[in-house]
C-alpha positions as CSV (number, residue, x, y, z in Angstrom):
1,E,72.2,69.9,76.5
2,D,72.8,71.2,79.8
3,P,76.7,71.8,80.3
4,Q,78.2,71.6,83.4
5,K,81.9,72.0,82.8
6,L,83.9,73.9,79.8
7,G,84.8,69.7,77.9
8,D,80.8,70.1,77.9
9,L,80.9,72.7,75.9
10,S,80.3,72.1,71.9
11,E,82.7,73.8,70.0
12,E,80.5,76.7,68.3
13,E,79.6,77.4,72.3
14,K,83.4,77.5,73.0
15,R,84.3,79.5,69.9
16,M,81.6,81.9,70.8
17,I,82.7,82.5,74.6
18,A,86.2,83.2,73.0
19,A,85.0,85.4,70.8
20,H,82.9,86.9,73.4
21,R,86.1,87.4,75.8
22,L,88.2,89.1,72.8
23,K,85.3,91.6,72.6
24,T,85.1,92.7,76.3
25,N,88.9,92.1,76.8
26,F,89.7,94.1,73.9
27,P,92.0,97.2,74.3
28,A,90.7,100.7,74.0
29,K,94.3,101.5,72.3
30,T,92.9,99.3,69.6
31,Y,89.4,100.5,69.1
32,D,91.1,103.9,69.1
33,N,93.9,103.0,66.5
34,I,91.3,100.9,63.9
35,S,88.7,104.4,64.5
36,K,91.5,106.6,63.5
37,R,92.0,104.2,60.8
38,A,88.9,104.4,59.6
39,E,88.5,108.2,59.8
40,K,91.7,108.7,57.8
41,A,90.5,106.1,55.0
42,L,87.1,108.4,54.8
43,G,88.9,111.2,54.8
44,Q,89.6,110.1,51.1
45,F,85.9,111.1,50.5
46,L,84.2,114.4,50.2
47,I,82.2,113.8,53.5
48,K,81.1,115.7,55.8
49,K,81.9,114.8,59.5
50,T,79.2,117.0,61.3
51,Y,76.9,114.9,60.4
52,M,75.2,112.6,63.0
53,G,76.0,109.6,61.1
54,Y,79.7,109.5,60.7
55,P,80.3,108.2,64.2
56,F,78.0,106.4,63.2
57,L,80.0,105.3,60.3
58,V,83.4,105.1,62.3
59,S,82.3,102.7,64.7
60,A,80.5,100.6,61.7
61,I,83.5,100.4,59.9
62,R,85.4,99.2,63.1
63,E,83.1,96.6,64.3
64,A,83.4,95.0,60.6
65,L,87.1,95.0,60.9
66,N,87.1,93.5,64.2
67,A,84.5,90.9,63.0
68,L,86.6,89.6,59.8
69,P,87.2,87.4,58.1
70,D,83.4,87.0,59.4
71,R,80.7,89.3,57.7
72,L,78.3,90.5,60.0
73,T,74.6,91.7,59.1
74,T,73.3,94.8,59.1
75,S,71.2,94.4,62.0
76,E,74.5,92.8,63.7
77,I,76.4,95.8,63.3
78,C,73.8,98.4,63.9
79,E,73.1,96.8,67.3
80,L,77.1,96.8,68.1
81,V,77.1,100.8,66.9
82,A,74.0,101.3,68.9
83,A,75.6,99.7,72.5
84,N,79.0,101.3,71.4
85,E,77.2,105.1,70.6
86,G,74.7,104.9,73.2
87,A,71.9,105.3,70.0
88,D,68.4,103.1,69.2
89,P,69.4,100.8,66.2
90,A,67.1,102.3,63.9
91,V,68.8,105.6,64.3
92,V,72.1,104.1,63.7
93,S,70.5,102.0,60.4
94,R,68.7,105.6,59.1
95,G,72.1,107.2,60.0
96,L,74.6,104.8,57.9
97,T,72.0,105.3,55.1
98,R,72.4,108.9,55.0
99,M,76.0,108.7,55.3
100,V,76.3,106.4,52.0
101,N,74.0,108.4,50.3
102,S,75.6,111.8,51.3
103,I,78.7,110.1,50.1
104,W,77.7,108.9,47.1
105,N,76.2,112.1,45.6
106,Y,79.2,113.7,45.3
107,T,80.8,112.5,41.7
108,R,84.3,112.6,43.0
109,N,83.9,110.0,45.4
110,W,82.9,107.1,43.2
111,P,86.5,106.8,41.7
112,V,87.7,106.7,45.3
113,Y,85.2,103.8,46.3
114,N,86.0,102.1,42.9
115,Q,90.0,102.3,43.6
116,I,89.2,101.5,47.2
117,V,87.1,98.0,46.2
118,G,89.3,97.2,43.2
119,Q,87.2,97.4,41.2
120,E,84.2,99.5,38.8
121,V,81.0,100.0,40.8
122,A,78.1,102.2,38.9
123,T,75.5,101.9,41.3
124,R,75.6,103.2,45.3
125,P,76.6,100.9,47.4
126,L,74.4,99.4,50.4
127,P,75.5,100.9,53.6
128,I,76.8,97.3,54.3
129,E,78.4,96.9,51.2
130,F,80.5,100.5,51.6
131,I,81.2,99.3,55.0
132,Y,82.4,96.2,54.3
133,G,84.7,97.6,51.1
134,M,86.2,99.9,53.6
135,A,87.3,97.1,56.2
136,D,88.7,95.3,53.7
137,Y,90.4,97.6,52.7
138,L,91.9,98.7,56.1
139,S,92.3,95.6,56.5
140,K,95.2,94.9,53.5
141,Q,96.6,98.6,54.9
């Protein structure tokens, strides 16, 4: 009810605190390394890095990768990216949707994405599916 010491916390509360500590103590070099790996993976696509949503996409993949094996919701990813990028979560959400739509508009990107996710995908993935497809791919690298 009202824990007075660490031992009074539930196991779920202890896990939440541990996860928070890991995120806040995460070395900047590791974040930079994950971002570089995400950018390299995105480099396989015909993609315009000048789009406003590109940094959001890189940041979203990084956040998804850090959360594995757990999967964040779209709103959770947008909130984390917004905090990292100093943006509004709604702007991040629109930017991610535009980026995935932009990538999907080039038919030459479809085979690349199919190879990355390991199955044939005929319809445009939702941004969260694309983000986790890339995060899963990077986790296996």
